[in-house]
C-alpha positions in Angstrom: 0.0 0.0 0.0 1.4 3.4 -1.0 0.1 5.5 1.8 2.0 8.7 1.2 1.4 8.7 -2.6 -2.3 8.1 -1.9 -2.4 11.0 0.6 -0.7 13.3 -1.9 -3.2 12.3 -4.6 -6.2 12.8 -2.2 -5.0 16.4 -1.6 -5.3 17.4 -5.3 -9.1 17.6 -5.6 -9.2 20.6 -3.3 -7.5 22.6 -6.1 -9.9 21.5 -8.9 -11.9 24.2 -10.6 -14.4 21.8 -12.1 -16.0 18.8 -10.4 -14.9 15.4 -11.9 -17.6 13.5 -13.8 -20.1 11.6 -11.7 -21.6 9.0 -13.9 -19.8 5.8 -14.7 -20.0 6.4 -18.4 -18.5 9.9 -18.1 -15.8 8.6 -15.8 -14.9 5.8 -18.3 -14.9 8.4 -21.1 -12.5 10.6 -19.2 -10.2 7.7 -18.4 -10.2 6.4 -22.0 -9.5 9.9 -23.3 -6.5 10.3 -20.9 -5.2 6.9 -22.1 -5.5 8.1 -25.7 -8.2 5.6 -26.6 -6.5 2.6 -25.1 -9.4 0.7 -23.5 -7.2 -2.2 -22.5 -4.9 0.1 -20.4 -8.0 1.5 -18.7 -9.3 -2.0 -18.0 -6.0 -3.0 -16.5 -6.0 0.1 -14.2 -9.5 -0.6 -13.0 -9.1 -4.4 -12.7 -11.9 -5.2 -15.1 -12.0 -6.6 -18.7 -11.7 -4.5 -21.8 -15.3 -5.5 -22.7 -16.6 -4.1 -19.4 -15.0 -0.8 -20.2 -16.6 -0.9 -23.7 -20.0 -1.7 -22.2 -19.8 1.4 -19.9 -18.7 3.6 -22.8 -21.6 2.4 -24.9 -24.1 3.0 -22.0 -25.0 -0.7 -21.8 -24.0 -0.7 -18.1 -24.7 2.2 -15.8 -24.3 1.1 -12.2 -20.9 -0.3 -11.2 -20.3 -2.5 -8.3 -18.7 -1.0 -5.2 -15.1 -2.0 -6.0 -15.3 -0.7 -9.6 -17.1 2.5 -8.4 -14.2 3.2 -6.0 -11.6 2.4 -8.6 -13.3 4.7 -11.1 -13.4 7.5 -8.5 -9.8 7.1 -7.6 -8.5 6.9 -11.1 -10.5 9.8 -12.4 -9.2 12.0 -9.5 -5.6 11.0 -10.6 -6.1 12.2 -14.1 -8.6 15.0 -13.7 -7.4 18.6 -14.5 -3.7 17.8 -14.9 -2.9 21.5 -15.5 -4.5 22.7 -12.3 -2.8 19.8 -10.4 0.6 20.8 -11.9 0.1 24.5 -10.9 -0.8 23.6 -7.3 2.2 21.3 -7.0 4.5 23.9 -8.5 3.3 26.5 -6.0 3.7 24.1 -3.1 7.2 23.1 -4.3 8.4 26.7 -4.8 6.8 28.8 -2.2 4.0 27.4 0.1 5.2 23.9 1.1 2.8 21.2 2.3 1.1 20.5 5.6 1.1 16.9 6.8 -1.2 15.5 9.5 -0.2 12.0 10.6 -0.9 9.4 13.3 2.3 7.3 13.1 5.0 5.6 15.0 8.3 7.6 15.3 11.5 6.0 16.4 14.7 7.7 17.2 18.4 7.3 17.2 19.4 9.5 20.1 22.2 9.9 22.7 22.5 7.5 25.6 20.1 8.1 28.4 17.2 9.0 26.1 14.5 6.7 24.8 14.6 5.4 21.3 11.5 3.3 21.5 9.0 4.0 18.7 5.8 5.6 19.9 2.6 6.7 18.4 2.3 10.4 17.8 -0.3 12.6 16.3 1.5 15.5 14.5 0.5 18.2 12.2 3.6 19.7 10.6 4.1 22.3 7.8 7.0 21.1 5.7 8.9 23.8 3.7 8.8 23.9 -0.1 12.0 21.9 -0.6 10.4 18.8 1.0 7.3 19.3 -1.1 9.5 19.4 -4.2 11.4 16.3 -3.2 8.1 14.4 -2.5 6.5 15.4 -5.8 9.7 14.6 -7.8 10.0 11.2 -6.1 6.3 10.5 -6.8 6.7 11.5 -10.4 9.7 9.2 -10.7 7.8 6.2 -9.3 9.6 6.1 -5.9 8.6 3.4 -3.5 6.5 4.2 -0.4 9.6 3.6 1.7 11.6 6.3 -0.2 8.6 8.7 0.2 8.6 7.8 4.0 12.4 8.6 4.2 11.9 12.0 2.6 9.0 12.8 4.9 10.9 11.5 8.0 13.7 13.8 7.2 11.3 16.7 6.9 9.7 15.9 10.3 13.2 15.4 11.8 14.4 18.8 10.7 11.2 20.9 11.2 9.6 19.3 14.2 12.1 17.2 16.2 15.2 19.3 15.7 13.3 22.6 15.5 16.0 24.4 13.5 19.1 23.3 15.4 17.9 21.7 18.6 18.7 18.0 19.3 21.8 17.6 17.2 22.5 14.0 16.2 18.9 13.0 16.5 17.7 10.8 13.6 14.0 10.0 13.2 12.4 6.9 11.7 8.9 7.1 10.4 7.0 3.8 10.6 3.6 2.3 11.3 1.4 5.0 9.7 -2.1 4.8 11.2 -3.5 7.7 9.2 -2.1 10.4 7.0 -3.5 13.5 5.3 -1.6 16.0 3.1 -2.6 19.5 2.1 -0.9 21.8 -0.3 
């Protein structure tokens, strides 16, 4: 499961200027258009057959089952208004940064006499633009969730735990995400 990538993708709809299509037929049409007419690629992304995609396009089917309904919604949000998404990401990566709210386990490598046991924390931290840029670049390059976690852990380490110079030598490990939400 790619928790961080999904959280970044969930943040994009707040920037949309038009609502994504609601009907299954319109959603299929948008996906096929973004795939340049390749119904087989859309079928693979949704986990259905090519014929199923064609039936929705033709209007022969109108009400998808729950799993397909969720897959349609998720995939349409990923492709909807790419220009608006690009602008919002560029702004976050160059000037505004991102805000991350997370329930996760944080472990530490710290000096002797302090605890390094991971513990559950609820944190809301605003990460500066350089971390937003690194996260977006890693996501665009297909980085693994572990690589995304490492970037985010470094951001939390510098911004929250070290607080601009405090706690030198402290290294933070970001594990066991219970919930994560990103805004940019």
